[in-house]
C-alpha positions as CSV (number, residue, x, y, z in Angstrom):
1,X,-53.9,-70.8,-119.1
2,X,-53.2,-74.5,-119.4
3,X,-50.5,-76.6,-117.6
4,X,-47.5,-77.7,-119.6
5,X,-47.9,-81.5,-120.2
6,X,-44.1,-82.0,-119.9
7,X,-44.1,-80.4,-116.4
8,X,-47.1,-82.5,-115.4
9,X,-45.2,-85.6,-116.4
10,X,-42.2,-84.4,-114.4
11,X,-44.6,-84.2,-111.4
12,X,-45.6,-87.9,-111.7
13,X,-43.3,-89.1,-108.9
14,X,-44.6,-86.4,-106.6
15,X,-48.2,-87.5,-107.4
16,X,-47.2,-91.0,-106.4
17,X,-45.8,-89.8,-103.1
18,X,-48.9,-87.7,-102.1
19,X,-51.2,-90.7,-103.1
20,X,-49.5,-92.6,-100.2
21,X,-51.1,-90.2,-97.7
22,X,-48.0,-88.6,-96.2
23,X,-48.4,-85.0,-95.1
24,X,-45.0,-83.8,-96.0
25,X,-42.3,-84.7,-98.6
26,X,-39.7,-85.3,-96.1
27,X,-41.5,-88.2,-94.5
28,X,-38.6,-90.5,-95.2
29,X,-35.6,-89.5,-93.3
30,X,-36.7,-86.4,-91.4
31,X,-38.6,-86.9,-88.2
32,X,-40.9,-84.5,-86.5
33,X,-44.2,-82.8,-87.0
34,X,-45.3,-79.2,-87.7
35,X,-44.6,-77.8,-84.3
36,X,-42.1,-75.6,-82.6
37,X,-40.4,-73.0,-84.8
38,X,-42.1,-74.4,-87.9
39,X,-45.6,-73.8,-86.4
40,X,-44.6,-70.4,-85.0
41,X,-43.5,-69.2,-88.4
42,X,-46.9,-70.1,-90.0
43,X,-49.0,-68.8,-87.1
44,X,-47.1,-65.5,-87.0
45,X,-47.7,-64.9,-90.6
46,X,-51.3,-65.9,-90.4
47,X,-52.0,-63.9,-87.3
48,X,-51.5,-60.5,-89.0
49,X,-54.0,-61.1,-91.7
50,X,-57.3,-59.4,-91.7
51,X,-60.6,-61.2,-91.1
52,X,-61.5,-63.4,-94.1
53,X,-58.3,-62.8,-95.9
54,X,-57.2,-65.3,-98.6
55,X,-54.3,-67.5,-98.2
56,X,-52.7,-69.3,-101.2
57,X,-50.4,-72.3,-100.4
58,X,-48.5,-73.2,-103.6
59,X,-47.0,-76.6,-103.8
60,X,-49.5,-77.7,-101.1
61,X,-49.0,-81.5,-101.5
62,X,-51.4,-83.1,-99.1
63,X,-52.3,-79.9,-97.6
64,X,-50.2,-79.9,-94.3
65,X,-49.5,-76.1,-94.3
66,X,-53.0,-75.2,-95.6
67,X,-54.4,-77.3,-92.7
68,X,-52.2,-75.8,-90.1
69,X,-53.2,-72.3,-91.1
70,X,-56.9,-73.1,-91.4
71,X,-56.8,-74.6,-87.8
72,X,-55.0,-71.5,-86.5
73,X,-57.4,-69.1,-88.4
74,X,-60.6,-70.7,-89.4
75,X,-62.0,-67.5,-90.7
76,X,-59.4,-67.4,-93.5
77,X,-60.1,-68.5,-97.1
78,X,-57.4,-71.1,-97.7
79,X,-56.5,-72.4,-101.2
80,X,-53.9,-75.0,-102.0
81,X,-52.4,-75.6,-105.5
82,X,-49.9,-78.2,-106.7
83,X,-48.5,-79.2,-110.0
84,X,-49.0,-82.8,-109.0
85,X,-52.4,-84.4,-109.2
86,X,-53.0,-84.0,-105.5
87,X,-56.3,-85.0,-103.7
88,X,-55.9,-84.7,-100.0
89,X,-59.5,-85.4,-99.2
90,X,-59.0,-88.8,-100.7
91,X,-55.4,-89.5,-99.8
92,X,-55.2,-88.5,-96.1
93,X,-56.9,-90.2,-93.3
94,X,-60.1,-88.4,-92.5
95,X,-59.4,-86.0,-95.3
96,X,-62.9,-85.4,-96.3
97,X,-63.6,-84.0,-92.9
98,X,-60.4,-82.2,-92.0
99,X,-60.1,-80.5,-95.4
100,X,-63.7,-79.7,-95.9
101,X,-63.2,-76.0,-95.7
102,X,-60.0,-75.8,-97.9
103,X,-60.1,-75.5,-101.7
104,X,-57.5,-77.5,-103.7
105,X,-56.4,-77.0,-107.2
106,X,-54.4,-80.0,-108.5
107,X,-52.4,-80.0,-111.7
108,X,-51.8,-76.3,-111.3
109,X,-48.3,-74.9,-112.1
110,X,-47.1,-71.8,-110.3
111,X,-47.0,-69.6,-113.4
112,X,-50.7,-70.3,-114.2
113,X,-52.9,-70.0,-111.1
114,X,-56.6,-69.5,-111.8
115,X,-57.3,-66.8,-109.3
116,X,-58.1,-63.1,-109.8
117,X,-55.6,-60.3,-109.8
118,X,-54.8,-58.9,-106.4
119,X,-56.9,-61.5,-104.7
120,X,-54.2,-63.1,-102.5
121,X,-53.3,-61.7,-99.0
122,X,-50.7,-64.3,-98.0
123,X,-48.9,-66.4,-100.5
124,X,-47.4,-69.4,-98.6
125,X,-44.9,-72.1,-99.7
126,X,-43.0,-74.7,-97.7
127,X,-40.4,-76.5,-99.8
128,X,-42.1,-75.8,-103.0
129,X,-41.4,-72.5,-104.7
130,X,-37.7,-73.4,-105.3
131,X,-38.8,-76.2,-107.6
132,X,-40.5,-73.8,-110.0
133,X,-39.0,-71.7,-112.8
134,X,-38.5,-68.5,-110.8
135,X,-39.2,-65.7,-113.2
136,X,-42.6,-66.9,-114.5
137,X,-43.7,-67.8,-110.9
138,X,-42.8,-64.4,-109.6
139,X,-44.6,-62.8,-112.4
140,X,-47.7,-64.7,-111.6
141,X,-47.3,-64.1,-107.9
142,X,-47.0,-60.3,-108.5
143,X,-50.3,-60.5,-110.3
144,X,-52.1,-62.4,-107.5
145,X,-50.8,-60.4,-104.5
146,X,-52.8,-57.4,-103.7
147,X,-51.6,-54.1,-102.0
148,X,-50.1,-54.9,-98.5
149,X,-50.1,-58.6,-99.4
150,X,-47.5,-60.9,-98.0
151,X,-45.2,-63.8,-98.8
152,X,-44.1,-66.5,-96.3
153,X,-41.9,-69.2,-97.7
154,X,-39.7,-71.9,-96.2
155,X,-37.1,-73.1,-98.8
156,X,-34.5,-75.8,-99.0
157,X,-30.9,-74.6,-98.2
158,X,-27.6,-76.1,-99.3
159,X,-26.5,-76.6,-95.8
160,X,-29.6,-77.8,-94.1
161,X,-30.1,-81.1,-92.4
162,X,-32.6,-82.0,-95.0
163,X,-30.1,-81.5,-97.8
164,X,-27.5,-83.6,-95.9
165,X,-29.8,-86.5,-95.2
166,X,-31.4,-86.3,-98.7
167,X,-27.9,-86.7,-100.3
168,X,-27.2,-89.8,-98.2
169,X,-30.6,-91.3,-98.9
170,X,-30.1,-90.7,-102.6
171,X,-26.7,-92.3,-102.5
172,X,-28.1,-95.3,-100.5
173,X,-30.7,-95.9,-103.2
174,X,-28.1,-95.8,-105.9
175,X,-26.0,-98.3,-104.0
176,X,-29.1,-100.6,-103.5
177,X,-30.3,-100.4,-107.1
178,X,-27.0,-100.3,-108.9
179,X,-23.8,-100.5,-107.1
180,X,-24.4,-103.4,-104.8
181,X,-26.4,-105.3,-107.4
182,X,-28.7,-106.9,-104.8
183,X,-31.9,-106.4,-106.8
184,X,-30.3,-107.9,-109.9
185,X,-29.1,-110.8,-107.7
186,X,-32.6,-111.3,-106.3
187,X,-34.1,-111.3,-109.7
188,X,-31.7,-114.0,-110.8
189,X,-32.6,-116.1,-107.8
190,X,-36.3,-115.8,-108.7
191,X,-35.6,-116.6,-112.2
192,X,-33.8,-119.8,-111.2
193,X,-36.8,-120.7,-109.1
194,X,-39.1,-120.1,-112.0
195,X,-37.1,-122.5,-114.2
196,X,-37.1,-125.1,-111.4
197,X,-41.0,-125.0,-111.3
198,X,-41.0,-125.6,-115.0
199,X,-38.4,-128.4,-114.9
200,X,-39.2,-129.8,-111.5
201,X,-37.6,-129.1,-108.1
202,X,-34.9,-131.7,-108.6
203,X,-33.5,-129.5,-111.4
204,X,-31.9,-127.3,-108.6
205,X,-29.9,-130.2,-107.3
206,X,-26.4,-129.8,-108.4
207,X,-27.2,-126.8,-110.5
208,X,-24.0,-124.7,-110.1
209,X,-25.6,-121.6,-111.7
210,X,-28.5,-121.6,-109.3
211,X,-26.2,-122.1,-106.4
212,X,-23.9,-119.2,-107.5
213,X,-27.0,-117.1,-107.8
214,X,-28.1,-118.0,-104.3
215,X,-24.7,-117.4,-102.6
216,X,-24.3,-114.1,-104.5
217,X,-27.7,-112.9,-103.3
218,X,-27.0,-114.1,-99.7
219,X,-23.8,-112.2,-99.6
220,X,-25.3,-108.9,-100.9
221,X,-28.3,-109.4,-98.5
222,X,-26.1,-109.8,-95.5
223,X,-24.1,-106.7,-96.4
224,X,-27.4,-104.7,-96.8
225,X,-28.6,-105.9,-93.4
226,X,-25.4,-104.9,-91.7
227,X,-25.6,-101.4,-93.3
228,X,-29.2,-101.0,-92.3
229,X,-28.2,-101.7,-88.7
230,X,-25.2,-99.5,-88.9
231,X,-27.0,-96.5,-90.6
232,X,-30.4,-96.4,-88.9
233,X,-30.9,-92.7,-89.9
234,X,-31.4,-93.8,-93.5
235,X,-34.9,-95.4,-93.6
236,X,-34.5,-96.3,-97.2
237,X,-32.2,-99.1,-96.3
238,X,-34.8,-100.6,-94.1
239,X,-37.4,-100.2,-96.7
240,X,-35.2,-101.9,-99.3
241,X,-34.8,-104.9,-97.0
242,X,-38.6,-105.0,-96.6
243,X,-39.2,-104.8,-100.4
244,X,-36.8,-107.8,-100.9
245,X,-38.4,-109.8,-98.1
246,X,-41.9,-109.2,-99.5
247,X,-40.7,-110.2,-103.0
248,X,-38.8,-113.3,-102.1
249,X,-41.4,-114.6,-99.6
250,X,-43.6,-116.3,-102.2
251,X,-40.7,-116.9,-104.7
252,X,-40.5,-120.7,-104.2
253,X,-44.2,-121.3,-104.7
254,X,-45.1,-118.4,-106.9
255,X,-42.0,-116.9,-108.7
256,X,-44.1,-114.8,-111.1
257,X,-45.7,-112.9,-108.2
258,X,-42.2,-112.6,-106.6
259,X,-40.8,-111.1,-109.8
260,X,-43.7,-108.5,-110.0
261,X,-43.2,-107.5,-106.4
262,X,-39.5,-107.0,-107.0
263,X,-40.0,-104.9,-110.1
264,X,-42.7,-102.8,-108.3
265,X,-40.3,-102.2,-105.4
266,X,-37.5,-101.3,-107.7
267,X,-39.8,-98.6,-109.3
268,X,-40.8,-97.2,-105.8
269,X,-37.2,-96.7,-104.9
270,X,-36.3,-95.2,-108.3
271,X,-39.2,-92.7,-107.9
272,X,-38.0,-91.8,-104.4
273,X,-34.5,-91.3,-105.9
274,X,-35.9,-88.9,-108.5
275,X,-37.6,-86.9,-105.8
276,X,-34.4,-86.7,-103.7
277,X,-32.3,-85.7,-106.7
278,X,-34.9,-82.9,-107.6
279,X,-34.8,-81.7,-104.0
280,X,-31.0,-81.4,-104.0
281,X,-31.1,-79.4,-107.3
282,X,-33.7,-77.0,-105.6
283,X,-31.6,-76.2,-102.6
284,X,-30.5,-72.5,-102.4
285,X,-27.3,-70.9,-101.2
286,X,-27.1,-67.6,-99.3
287,X,-26.1,-65.9,-102.5
288,X,-29.0,-67.3,-104.4
289,X,-31.3,-66.1,-101.7
290,X,-30.0,-62.6,-102.1
291,X,-30.7,-62.8,-105.8
292,X,-34.2,-64.0,-105.0
293,X,-34.7,-61.0,-102.6
294,X,-33.6,-58.6,-105.4
295,X,-36.0,-60.3,-107.8
296,X,-38.8,-59.9,-105.3
297,X,-37.9,-56.2,-104.8
298,X,-38.2,-55.7,-108.6
299,X,-41.8,-56.9,-108.2
300,X,-42.5,-54.4,-105.5
301,X,-41.9,-56.8,-102.5
302,X,-39.7,-55.8,-99.5
303,X,-38.2,-59.1,-98.2
304,X,-35.9,-60.5,-95.6
305,X,-34.6,-64.0,-95.0
306,X,-32.7,-66.1,-92.3
307,X,-32.0,-69.7,-91.6
308,X,-34.8,-71.5,-90.1
309,X,-33.7,-73.4,-87.0
310,X,-36.0,-76.3,-85.7
311,X,-34.9,-77.7,-82.4
312,X,-31.5,-76.5,-83.0
313,X,-31.2,-77.9,-86.5
314,X,-31.0,-75.9,-89.6
315,X,-34.0,-76.8,-91.8
316,X,-33.6,-74.3,-94.6
317,X,-34.4,-70.6,-95.2
318,X,-37.4,-68.6,-93.8
319,X,-38.3,-65.8,-96.2
320,X,-40.9,-63.2,-95.5
321,X,-41.9,-60.3,-97.9
322,X,-44.6,-57.5,-98.0
323,X,-45.8,-55.7,-101.0
324,X,-44.7,-52.1,-100.7
């Protein structure tokens, strides 16, 4: 089966994220590595598998979970799939070496995975399954999971710390790109400098429009810096300051380059906003998790779920299931 081109286009902002080399999608705003309760969850599920069993990590991204499982159980066959055009060997530092024993299948939707019937012993997913259309994905998983096969998933929840921070990050991007108008004001300053280069630097002297643009930008920039210092748990604010500094640095000497940098930075923030909005749409309430458990039961899977606590913080749902 081939991938839906529309779905692949929707995954473009995820492709851009994974190409930056990050190992997990919450790299902006959620600190911490795969240790503690997160590591124990995956090691517990890998520990019960027979020698040489196959693990399928759907929504693998840059392969963080696939790598964790492989390092814990090097004997397992680990395969990672993702709808995005992922390439962990190229995108992650030392990727060629650390992922040498892991198979990756990019541009692969969850409803069309090119593996044989009953060939998967553990189907893993961390913050991925909930983004897919549930029924087609479950139908495909039912085909793939053999007798006694297992599911281990970590999913976004409506009341997790990730959901809380993501909502604030998304609002901050909206403020920076739209409500506060700082990018528009920066663009206007750059355009005034561009005109000044064409007409001569003296054209700025007594230019009331240019002065208004400068003062308006300075006011917005001051407010952004103050907010960045006050809300240090929102890294997107600091990145916005960095984008503006990078763009405006060469503005006086090379306004064309400054404008390109500003537009590129605006696009980066817009892509992050799209990922955050998608994340928030993917969160699941307890009632929705109960419905998911019922759907799994209809496919012959006995499941249970509970909140996943990491260092005392709610990080989502942990779901485990076994084929009856």
